[in-house]
N, C-alpha and C positions, 0 to 999 in steps of 0.2 A: 405319645400322641398317636392316634390311629391314622390310617390312610384316609385322605380326603378331608383332613381337618383344618386346612388352611387355604386362604385366598391370598394371592400374591399380586402386588400392585407395582407398576412401573413408576418412574420418576414423574413428578408433576403435581402430586397431591401431598400436602403437609401431613405429618403424623397427627397433629391436633385435629385437622379436618377429618381424617380417617377415623380417629378415635370417636369423635362425636357421631359420625355417620354410622359406625359399627354399633355403638351403644344404642342409638335410636332404633336401628334395625333389630337388635336383640330384644329390646323392650316390646316391640311390635310383634316379633316372631314367636317368642315363647319365653315365659318367665323363668324357665329352667336353664336357658342358654347363657353361656358366658363367652366373652370375647377378650382377646388380648392383642394389642397392636404393638409390633416390634420391628426393628430393622431386620432385613433379611438379605442374604446373598446366596441362597440355595440355587437360584436360577438366573442365568445371564439376563440383564435388563430389568430385573425386578428387584426393588430396593426395600420394600416394606411387606410384611406379612400380617394378616389378621387371622389369628388362631381362633377356632370355634370349639367350644366344649359343650357337649350334649350327649347324654346316654339314651339309647344304645348307639353304637357306631353307625348303624344304618340311618338313624335319625340325624346324626351329626353330619354325615356325608350329604344328605338332602339339604340340611341347613346351610352348608357351605355353598352349595349351588344357588340357593336362594339369595344368600349374601352377595355372591358375585353379581347376580342380576341387579340387585338393589344398588350396589356400588357403581356398576356400569351406568345405571340411570342417573345416579347422583354426580358422577364424574365422567361425562361423555368425552370420548376421544382419548381416554387414559387406558392403557393396557391393563386389564384385570383378569386374572385367570385362577382357576381351581388347581390345586396341587396335583390331583389325579390327571387332569388334562395335560398339564405340563410334563408330568412323568411319561404319559403315553406318547406325547410328541417327541420327547427325547429318545424314547425307546423305538420310535419309528412305527408305532401302532397306528 
């Protein structure tokens, strides 16, 4: 998977609710995009990841940013971040 291909979600949202929201977003965003919801422990405090699959990588990175915005609207008050932003925060950028 390429950089920027995942959104990470903190506790508080069920996997089923995330799956439905991600699939709804994907249908509306682009018929070529794929999503996969799975448990994650890559970043402290984030327990679920939504992986986004779209070619080329630049389109995929933009899609993840759009997904993060959509999920934040759907699940207000839940920490939802893009992998790129989490990596930058951990690196101190």
